[in-house]
C-alpha positions in Angstrom: 112.3 23.2 134.7 114.9 21.7 132.1 112.7 18.8 132.0 110.7 16.6 133.6 111.0 16.0 137.2 110.9 12.3 138.5 108.1 14.3 140.9 106.0 15.0 138.1 105.9 11.7 136.8 105.1 10.2 140.1 102.5 12.3 141.1 100.6 10.9 137.7 101.0 7.3 139.4 100.3 8.4 142.4 97.2 10.2 141.9 95.8 8.0 139.2 96.1 5.2 141.8 94.1 6.7 144.8 90.5 5.0 144.7 89.1 7.3 146.5 89.8 10.3 144.2 88.7 8.4 141.0 84.4 7.6 139.4 84.1 7.2 135.4 82.5 9.5 133.5 79.1 8.5 132.3 77.2 10.2 129.8 73.9 8.4 129.4 72.9 11.0 126.7 75.4 9.5 123.8 73.7 8.0 121.0 75.8 5.8 118.3 75.2 5.7 114.1 77.7 4.0 112.5 79.2 7.0 110.9 77.9 10.3 112.2 78.0 10.0 115.7 76.9 12.9 117.8 79.6 12.5 120.2 79.8 13.6 124.2 77.7 16.2 125.8 78.8 19.3 124.1 78.5 17.9 120.4 75.4 15.6 121.2 73.1 18.0 122.9 74.0 21.5 122.3 75.7 21.4 119.0 72.6 21.0 116.4 73.4 21.6 112.7 77.0 20.5 113.3 78.6 18.0 111.4 80.5 15.5 113.8 82.1 12.0 112.7 83.7 9.6 114.8 86.4 7.0 113.6 85.1 3.6 113.9 86.0 1.3 117.0 87.5 -1.6 114.1 89.7 0.5 112.6 91.2 1.6 116.2 91.3 -1.7 117.2 93.3 -2.6 114.1 95.5 0.4 114.0 95.9 1.0 117.7 99.3 1.0 117.3 99.9 4.3 115.2 99.3 7.9 115.9 95.9 10.1 115.6 97.3 11.8 112.7 97.3 9.0 111.1 93.6 7.7 112.0 91.9 10.5 111.1 94.4 10.7 107.4 92.8 7.5 106.8 89.3 8.2 108.1 88.2 11.4 107.2 88.6 13.8 104.7 91.5 15.4 107.0 94.5 17.4 105.5 97.5 16.8 107.4 100.7 18.2 106.9 104.0 16.0 108.0 107.3 17.3 107.8 108.0 13.5 107.1 107.9 10.3 108.5 109.7 11.9 112.1 108.3 15.2 111.7 105.5 16.9 113.4 102.2 16.2 111.9 99.1 19.3 112.0 95.9 19.3 110.7 93.5 22.1 108.8 89.8 21.7 108.9 87.9 23.3 106.2 91.0 25.2 105.2 92.3 26.6 108.2 95.6 26.3 109.9 96.3 24.4 112.7 96.1 26.6 115.2 92.6 27.0 114.2 91.5 23.4 115.5 91.1 22.6 119.3 92.3 19.2 120.8 90.0 18.1 123.7 91.0 15.5 125.8 87.7 14.4 128.0 86.1 17.9 127.5 89.3 19.9 128.2 91.6 21.5 125.4 95.1 20.3 125.3 96.7 22.8 123.2 99.8 24.9 124.8 99.5 28.4 124.9 102.9 28.4 123.0 102.2 27.0 120.0 97.8 27.0 120.0 98.3 23.8 118.3 98.8 20.2 119.0 101.5 17.8 117.1 99.1 14.6 116.1 102.7 12.3 115.6 103.2 12.9 119.3 99.2 11.6 120.3 99.1 7.9 120.4 96.0 5.5 119.8 96.9 3.6 122.7 94.7 3.8 125.8 92.1 6.4 123.8 88.7 5.5 124.4 86.9 7.4 121.3 88.0 9.7 118.6 85.6 12.0 117.2 85.6 15.2 114.8 83.4 18.4 114.9 83.7 20.6 111.6 83.0 23.7 111.4 83.5 27.1 113.9 83.1 25.9 117.4 84.0 28.7 119.8 80.7 29.2 121.0 81.2 25.6 122.6 85.1 25.2 123.0 86.4 28.5 123.4 89.5 30.0 121.6 91.1 28.0 118.8 87.9 26.1 117.4 87.6 28.6 114.1 88.0 25.5 111.7 86.6 22.3 113.8 87.6 20.3 116.7 89.0 17.0 117.6 87.1 15.1 120.6 89.2 12.7 122.7 87.6 10.7 125.2 89.6 8.1 128.0 88.8 4.6 127.2 85.9 3.1 129.6 86.5 0.1 131.7 83.1 -1.7 132.6 83.4 -5.3 132.5 83.0 -7.2 135.8 85.8 -8.9 135.6 89.5 -8.6 135.0 90.0 -7.5 131.1 93.1 -6.8 129.1 95.7 -7.3 125.6 99.0 -7.7 125.2 99.8 -6.5 121.4 103.6 -7.0 119.7 104.0 -5.6 116.3 106.8 -5.9 113.7 107.6 -4.0 110.3 109.3 -2.4 107.7 112.1 0.0 108.3 113.4 -0.7 111.7 109.6 -0.3 113.5 108.7 -2.1 116.5 105.7 -1.5 118.7 104.9 -2.9 122.1 101.5 -2.4 124.1 99.6 -3.2 126.9 97.0 -2.9 129.0 94.3 -3.9 131.8 90.9 -3.2 133.5 89.1 -4.1 135.8 85.5 -3.1 137.4 82.8 -3.3 139.6 79.6 -1.7 140.3 81.2 1.3 142.0 84.5 0.7 141.3 86.8 0.6 137.7 90.3 1.0 137.0 92.2 1.0 133.6 96.1 1.2 132.6 97.6 0.9 129.5 101.0 1.3 128.4 102.9 1.6 124.7 106.2 1.8 123.3 107.9 2.4 119.9 110.9 2.4 117.8 111.3 3.2 114.5 114.5 3.7 112.5 112.8 5.0 109.4 115.7 4.1 107.0 113.6 3.6 104.0 114.8 4.9 100.6 113.2 7.5 98.1 114.3 9.5 95.3 116.4 13.0 95.8 114.3 15.5 93.6 117.3 18.4 94.5 119.9 16.1 93.0 120.5 15.8 89.4 118.9 12.4 87.7 117.3 12.5 90.9 119.0 9.7 92.7 117.7 6.9 95.2 119.0 7.7 98.5 118.4 6.3 102.2 116.6 8.6 104.6 118.7 9.0 107.3 118.3 10.9 111.2 114.7 10.2 110.7 114.9 7.6 113.8 111.7 8.0 116.2 111.2 6.5 120.1 108.4 7.2 121.9 106.6 5.7 124.9 103.8 6.4 127.1 100.9 5.4 129.7 97.6 6.1 130.9 95.9 5.5 134.1 92.2 5.8 134.4 89.9 5.3 138.0 86.1 5.6 138.6 84.3 5.7 142.0 80.4 5.8 142.1 80.6 7.6 146.1 76.6 7.8 146.3 73.9 6.9 143.6 74.1 10.5 142.8 78.1 11.2 143.0 80.5 10.2 140.9 84.6 11.0 141.1 87.3 10.4 138.6 90.5 10.7 138.0 92.7 10.4 134.8 96.3 10.7 133.9 98.0 10.4 130.5 101.5 10.8 129.8 103.6 10.3 126.6 107.3 10.9 125.7 108.8 11.2 122.4 112.7 11.1 121.1 113.2 11.8 117.5 115.5 12.5 114.8 114.5 15.5 112.9 114.1 14.1 109.0 116.1 16.9 107.1 114.5 18.2 103.9 115.5 16.7 100.3 118.7 19.1 99.6 119.5 20.5 102.8 122.8 20.6 104.5 123.3 17.9 107.5 122.2 19.5 110.6 121.8 16.6 113.5 118.3 18.2 114.2 116.6 16.5 117.1 113.5 16.9 119.4 112.4 15.9 122.5 108.5 16.0 123.7 107.1 14.5 126.9 103.4 15.9 128.0 102.0 15.2 131.1 98.2 15.7 131.7 95.9 15.2 135.1 92.7 15.5 135.4 90.7 15.2 138.1 86.5 15.2 138.0 83.0 15.4 139.9 79.8 14.7 138.7 76.6 15.2 141.4 73.4 15.2 140.5 70.6 16.8 142.3 67.1 18.4 142.6 68.6 21.7 140.7 70.5 19.2 137.9 73.7 18.2 137.3 76.9 19.7 138.5 79.8 19.1 136.8 83.5 20.3 138.0 86.8 19.6 136.2 90.3 20.3 137.7 93.7 19.6 135.6 97.3 20.0 135.0 99.0 20.2 132.0 102.6 20.3 131.6 104.4 20.1 127.7 108.1 20.1 127.4 110.0 20.6 124.2 113.7 20.5 123.7 114.8 21.4 120.1 119.1 20.9 119.2 121.0 21.0 116.2 124.6 21.8 115.5 123.7 25.4 116.2 120.7 25.8 118.1 119.6 24.6 122.0 116.4 25.7 122.4 114.1 24.3 125.5 110.6 25.5 126.2 108.2 24.3 128.7 104.5 25.2 129.3 102.8 25.1 132.5 98.5 24.8 132.3 96.2 24.8 135.1 92.8 24.5 134.1 89.2 24.9 135.9 86.1 24.0 134.4 82.6 24.3 136.2 79.4 23.5 134.5 75.3 23.3 136.1 73.0 21.7 133.4 69.3 21.6 133.9 67.2 19.5 132.1 63.3 19.5 132.0 62.1 16.1 130.1 63.5 15.7 126.5 62.5 19.2 125.5 64.6 21.2 126.8 68.6 21.7 128.7 70.1 24.4 129.6 73.9 24.6 130.5 76.1 27.0 132.1 79.6 27.5 132.7 83.1 28.9 133.4 86.3 28.1 132.5 89.8 29.3 134.2 93.4 29.0 132.7 96.3 30.2 133.8 99.4 29.5 131.6 103.3 29.6 132.8 106.0 29.9 129.7 109.3 29.4 129.8 110.9 29.4 126.4 114.6 30.1 125.4 112.8 32.3 122.6 111.0 34.2 124.8 112.9 37.3 126.6 111.4 36.5 129.8 108.9 33.9 131.6 105.4 34.8 130.2 102.1 34.5 132.1 98.7 34.6 131.3 95.2 34.2 132.7 92.3 33.5 130.6 88.3 32.4 131.5 85.0 32.3 129.7 81.5 32.3 130.7 79.4 29.9 128.9 75.7 29.1 128.0 74.8 26.7 125.9 70.5 26.1 125.3 68.6 23.2 123.8 64.9 23.3 123.2 62.7 20.9 120.8 59.8 22.5 120.4 58.4 19.5 118.3 59.4 16.2 117.8 61.2 16.3 114.5 63.0 19.6 115.1 66.2 20.3 117.4 67.0 23.7 118.2 70.4 24.9 119.9 71.6 28.3 121.2 74.9 28.6 122.2 77.1 31.6 123.6 80.9 32.5 124.8 82.2 35.4 126.2 85.9 34.9 126.4 88.0 37.2 129.1 91.7 37.7 127.8 94.5 39.9 129.6 95.5 42.3 126.8 92.4 41.8 124.2 88.9 42.6 124.2 87.0 39.7 123.1 83.7 39.9 121.4 81.0 37.4 122.5 81.1 34.6 120.1 77.2 33.2 119.8 76.2 29.7 117.7 73.0 28.9 116.9 71.9 25.7 115.0 68.9 23.4 113.6 68.2 19.7 112.9 65.0 19.3 110.8 64.0 15.6 110.4 61.3 16.6 107.8 60.9 13.1 106.2 60.2 9.8 108.2 59.3 6.6 107.1 59.7 2.7 107.8 62.5 3.4 105.3 63.9 6.4 105.1 64.8 9.3 107.2 65.3 12.7 106.0 66.8 15.7 108.0 67.9 19.2 106.9 70.2 21.0 109.4 72.5 24.5 109.4 73.8 26.7 112.0 75.5 29.9 112.0 78.2 30.9 114.5 80.8 33.4 115.7 84.4 32.6 116.4 87.7 34.2 118.0 91.2 33.4 118.5 93.7 35.2 120.3 97.4 35.4 118.9 99.7 32.7 120.5 102.5 33.2 122.6 104.8 32.2 119.9 102.7 34.4 117.7 103.5 37.7 120.0 107.3 37.0 121.8 109.2 34.6 119.8 112.4 37.2 120.1 113.2 38.3 116.2 109.8 37.3 114.7 107.0 37.4 116.9 104.9 40.5 116.5 103.1 41.9 119.8 101.2 43.9 117.9 99.6 41.2 115.6 95.4 41.7 115.8 93.1 38.6 116.9 91.3 36.8 114.5 87.3 37.3 114.4 85.1 35.5 112.0 81.4 33.9 111.0 81.2 30.8 109.7 77.7 29.2 108.1 76.7 26.1 107.2 73.8 24.2 105.7 73.4 20.3 105.0 71.2 17.7 104.3 70.7 13.8 105.5 69.5 10.8 104.6 69.1 7.2 106.1 67.9 4.3 104.5 67.2 1.2 106.7 66.1 -2.2 105.2 65.3 -4.7 108.2 68.4 -5.6 109.8 70.4 -6.3 106.4 71.1 -2.9 105.1 71.9 0.4 106.1 72.5 3.7 104.0 73.8 7.5 105.4 74.5 9.8 102.9 75.2 13.6 104.1 75.9 16.6 102.2 77.2 19.9 103.5 78.1 23.5 101.8 79.8 25.9 104.3 80.9 29.6 103.8 83.8 31.0 106.6 84.5 34.4 106.4 87.4 35.4 108.9 88.9 38.7 110.0 92.8 39.5 110.8 93.7 35.9 109.9 97.2 34.8 111.6 99.3 32.6 109.2 103.3 32.1 109.6 104.6 32.6 106.3 108.2 32.7 104.9 109.2 36.5 104.0 111.9 38.1 101.3 114.9 36.7 103.8 113.1 33.0 104.2 112.5 33.5 107.6 109.0 32.2 108.6 107.0 34.8 110.5 103.3 35.6 111.4 101.5 38.0 109.8 97.4 39.3 110.0 96.0 38.5 106.0 93.0 41.5 106.0 90.4 38.7 105.1 90.4 35.2 104.5 87.1 33.5 103.0 86.6 29.6 103.2 84.2 27.9 101.1 83.7 24.4 100.4 81.2 21.0 100.4 81.5 18.0 102.2 80.0 15.1 101.1 79.6 11.4 102.9 78.1 8.4 102.6 78.4 5.1 104.8 76.6 1.9 103.6 76.7 -1.4 106.0 75.0 -5.3 104.9 74.6 -8.2 106.1 74.7 -11.4 104.1 74.4 -14.2 105.9 77.8 -14.9 107.7 79.3 -11.8 105.7 79.2 -8.4 106.9 80.2 -5.4 104.7 80.5 -1.7 105.2 81.9 0.7 103.4 82.8 4.9 104.0 83.2 7.0 100.9 84.0 10.9 102.0 85.1 13.9 99.7 85.7 18.0 100.2 86.1 20.5 97.9 87.7 23.6 99.8 88.4 26.9 98.4 90.3 29.4 100.5 91.5 32.6 99.4 91.9 35.8 100.6 89.2 38.3 99.4 90.8 41.4 100.8 94.4 42.5 101.6 96.7 45.2 103.3 98.2 47.8 101.3 101.5 46.4 100.4 100.2 42.6 100.8 98.9 41.0 97.9 98.0 37.3 96.4 94.4 38.0 96.7 92.0 35.7 95.1 94.4 32.5 95.3 94.3 29.9 97.3 96.5 29.6 100.5 99.8 27.5 100.9 99.0 24.0 101.6 95.4 23.7 101.4 94.6 21.2 98.8 91.3 22.1 96.8 90.2 18.1 96.8 90.2 15.6 99.4 89.0 12.1 99.2 88.8 9.0 100.8 87.3 5.0 100.3 87.2 2.7 103.2 85.9 -0.9 103.1 85.6 -3.9 105.7 84.5 -7.0 105.3 84.0 -9.7 107.8 83.8 -13.4 107.5 83.5 -15.5 110.7 87.1 -14.8 112.3 88.3 -12.8 109.4 88.5 -9.1 108.3 89.8 -7.4 105.7 90.3 -3.6 105.9 90.9 -1.2 103.0 91.6 2.2 103.3 92.2 5.2 100.1 92.9 8.6 100.2 93.5 11.1 97.5 95.2 14.5 98.1 94.6 17.2 95.5 97.8 19.6 94.4 98.9 22.1 97.0 100.5 25.5 96.0 103.6 25.7 98.6 103.1 29.6 98.9 100.1 31.9 99.0 101.4 33.2 95.2 100.6 29.8 93.8 104.0 29.8 92.3 105.0 26.2 93.2 102.7 23.7 93.8 103.1 19.7 95.9 101.5 16.8 92.9 98.3 14.8 94.4 98.7 11.7 95.4 97.0 8.3 96.5 97.6 6.5 99.3 96.4 2.7 99.7 96.4 0.7 102.8 95.3 -2.9 103.8 95.1 -5.0 106.4 94.0 -8.9 107.0 93.5 -10.1 110.6 92.1 -13.4 111.5 91.1 -14.4 115.2 91.7 -17.5 116.9 89.6 -18.8 119.6 91.9 -19.8 122.8 89.4 -20.7 125.4 87.8 -17.8 126.6 90.7 -15.6 125.5 91.7 -14.7 121.7 94.2 -14.2 120.0 94.6 -11.4 117.0 97.1 -11.8 113.9 97.2 -8.7 111.7 99.2 -8.6 108.6 99.0 -4.7 107.2 100.5 -3.2 103.7 100.7 0.6 103.7 101.3 2.7 100.8 100.7 -0.6 99.1 101.0 1.2 95.0 104.4 2.5 96.1 103.5 6.3 95.4 105.8 8.9 96.2 104.5 12.0 97.6 105.2 15.0 99.9 103.0 16.4 102.4 105.5 19.5 102.9 107.2 20.6 100.8 111.2 18.2 100.0 109.7 16.1 102.7 110.3 12.4 101.9 107.6 9.9 103.0 107.7 6.2 103.1 107.4 4.2 100.5 106.0 0.8 100.5 105.8 -1.1 104.0 104.4 -4.2 105.7 103.7 -4.9 109.2 102.8 -7.3 111.0 101.0 -7.5 114.8 100.0 -10.2 117.6 97.1 -9.3 119.9 96.3 -11.5 122.7 93.4 -10.5 124.6 91.7 -11.5 127.9 88.9 -12.5 128.4 
């Protein structure tokens, strides 16, 4: 198909509106802490020893007009590569690349088989209920692509026993305008929610052109972005034992691709459309809990410039069935099957590419004694043309000290990982390599966590984690001698580092204070190279060794002040360490005031992004916005 048909969008709206097909996904085992949260069923129950962090609701509320890239960049020490203000934004966990990160929506991987990665600049926060990240290899839990980590997204839940909703309007610097609205209604057996958003950003900011003599200040052009989309979530409690749910998510992005400094004008433009539909059934019986998910994803991309016109469309059909057996609080076993069918129609391929994938998995959690939690997971992938090995994962949490004020835990895990080359890696005409080897590796981590509680007024959580990862035949797209980018296998890559985080929450009469600090040190190098390839023992391109964040929040009556400080260290732009991008610091501030209008609320927010007006780049010669301001109004019912 050349584009999304009207039928597909109509199908999303109609399917999501069928009350008999809807049921809210309920997770009765979810436990929430302030900063470190075991999130969702797999990460909570079956990932002992893993580091899982959730983006707090205060940030999601204040910055709901932003993208997933902006949220994770501000609240976690994870590095994002952005091709300018209007370009693609991709994530890097623990020194890995974007294709080695899984993105799951309600438990299913949404990355298209062509790229094997998600563009976070096209994933809005609007309509998303919860956002969490799991660091480290999670292939045994989430499948291929989760070598570096996983981003976990859940749909919003509508539980208010009456009509609720909100409307948000926002205007900001550089021609940016945003509007969104949501409404929800629920009863004991039925709930319904819908959200929609729209955004226009001209991105006509001024910057210094580093490629011109004297670095003159010029105005950015060809960087406008238009985005809109909607979500629908319905649920129906058919019986006390059975729930049925339907989720729909549509996003559209039409953007002028910001040119690199010094490059010739090419009038580059890209349109992205995504349609995601999912139905899920949950049933309780004497045999345990049965979960069945059926999904259809469609990803469409159309790129044009003065000399190119390229289209790509991927249909993904996905079925996942799970059976969970639980005995008290001591042990739980989940077994399941995941099946995927991809149909990729891409102008860059010689012909349409179809591929089938499947995986069998077993997840086991056992608590032999109260302070000790163990998990053992195993996944066997089945991929046409490949022979994947099984990927196991063994983890533990041991709370070896517990008093009225202090809790100290030791945790760790060891896990295997595997990733097949993407369709673009193998079949892109002129640059793809059908002989690429799949990635295989092992990851180990060990951490210490301390919690200090002083009554109801002070909570301090501190965590330190060290990790070590070895991956054979690491796949990386890099420029060759002619400047053309193509995928190659790196013989063996070693990634190791430390992750430190601390969160403090305090209540002083009417003032509530909280802060979070995080730091990561990442070393990601080739330790063995194939004959004829150099760069052994050097940091991989675009992997900062040092990354840190500091966020703080103060609440006083109806006032809220939020601050985010983000540090990114030096990054090399090639594997040879010959050129680099300088380190930078970003400061964002937001001040909010809530006005009570009877049962309703009006929230006024003034934000300043890049308040220190730092000049920085996350990709070479891609200008990023200077200091900007945003004002928003949000009306909340009730």
